[in-house]
N, C-alpha and C positions, 0 to 999 in steps of 0.2 A: 452194254455200250462199250465199244473199244476205247481205250485210253486216248488213242490218237484222235478219234472223233470228238471226244470231250475236250481235248486240248485245242483242236481246231475251232470248236464252238466257243470256247473261252476267248481265244485270240480274236475271233470275229466280234464277239460281244464287247471286249475291251476296246477294239478299234471303233466300234459304233459309239460307245460311251464317250471316248475321247473326241471323236469328230462332231457328234451331235450335242451331247450334254455338256461336257467340259468346256467346249468352245463357247457355248452360250453362258455358262457360269462365269467364265473369264470376263465377258462383257458386263457382268453384274458385280465385278470386283473381287471374285474369288481368285486365290493364288495357291500354289502348291501343285502337287501331282498325285495321281492315283497311288494309293488309296486314300490319302489324307489331303484335304484342302481347308483353307481358312480365309476369312474375310474380316479385315480389321476396319472398323468405322469409328468415328469419334466417341460414340456412346456404348459400343459393344464389340465383342469379337464373336464371330460365327464360325462353327466348325462342321465339317462334313466328312463322313467316312463311307467308303464303299468296301463292304466285306463280302468276299466270296465264300460260299459254303465249302467246307473242307473236302467234301466228296465231289465237288464241282457241280455245274449245271444251274446254279442260281446264286443270287447275291441279294444283300440288303443295302440300303442307304440310310444312314442315321445322321441326324443333325442335332446340334445343341448350340446354345448361345450363352455367353457369360458377359459380365461387365467388362469395361475396358482394361481392367487389371487382371483378368483371368479368374482363376479360382482363389478364393480367400480363405478356404478351409479344406481340410482333408489331406490325403497323402500327397497330392500334387500341387499344393498351395504355393510351394516355392518355385515351381517351374514358370519360366516366362511364357507369355501368351504364344510366342513363336514355337514353343516346344510342346504345348498342350495338344492333345488329340481327343476325339470324341470318347474314346475308351477311358479317359481320366475322369469322366463325369458319371454320375449315378445313372443307371439305366432308366429310371422313371423320370429323369429330367430330359430325356432325349425324345425326338420324334423319329419313328421308323417310317420313312416315306412310303406312301401308299396304304398305310394302315388307317383304320377308321374306329377309333376308340368308342365312339357313340354306338357302334354296332358290335362292340366287343371283338373287333378284328385288330389285334395289336401286334401281329407277327407276320407282316407282309414280306414275302420273298418274290423277287422278280426271277422267273424261271425261264431260262433260255435253252435248256437241254434236259431231257429226261428219257428214261428207258421204258419202252413198251413191254408188255408181258412176254412178247416173243423175242426180246433182247435187242430189237432194232431201236435206233435213236429217233426221238421226236425232237426236232429242232425248231426253235422260234426264229422269226426273222429279226436279226439283231437291230436293224434300223427301226422297225416298228416298236420293238421293246424300248429302245433308247428314246424314241419320241414319247412313249407312254411315261417313262421316267421323267422326262422334261415337263410333260403336262402335269404330272403329280407334283413336281417341284413348284410349278407356277401356281397351282391351286393351294398347296399346303405349306410349303417351306417358308416363304416370306411372312405369312401371317403368324406361323408358329415362332419364328425367330424374333419377330418384333414384339410379340406379346404373349407367347406361349399358348395360343389357342390352336386347335387342330381342326381345320375344315375337312369334310370327307374327301376321299380321293376322287380322281376324275371318273373312275368306273369301279365296278366290283373287283376287289383284289382276286386275281386268278391268273394262271399262266396264259401267255400269248402263244400257244402251240396248237 
């Protein structure tokens, strides 16, 4: 896949995430900008990270929550909540959105571009994929952030291509 096609796909995906997902998250109290957002409530602080695959074509969204004072132990315990990011938390304390631990699917990636065997690009519809992310958020994120349970995602984790 040509680098320009992958860059164009990434730009389209980022635009869809901002327009569809981030705008909805803002209505729910999330602040910040991609790739790191946070939501501060009286009893906890929620963190969200969008991480693009280094080779391009896919991303993960991870979420984690802490008490109102942030981390109380570990290497980042002295950071204020405004400086903490998802990556400061232990991986097993995070939710990877779209995963389904009950079915042993713990590594969900949202795929928006991949290369076919003939070298041509398969591109997902960025709007449809962003709506899937938002649907997974609605089903999984709030339940996880409020009590660390993980409901199954909206559908089988698989590319939308």
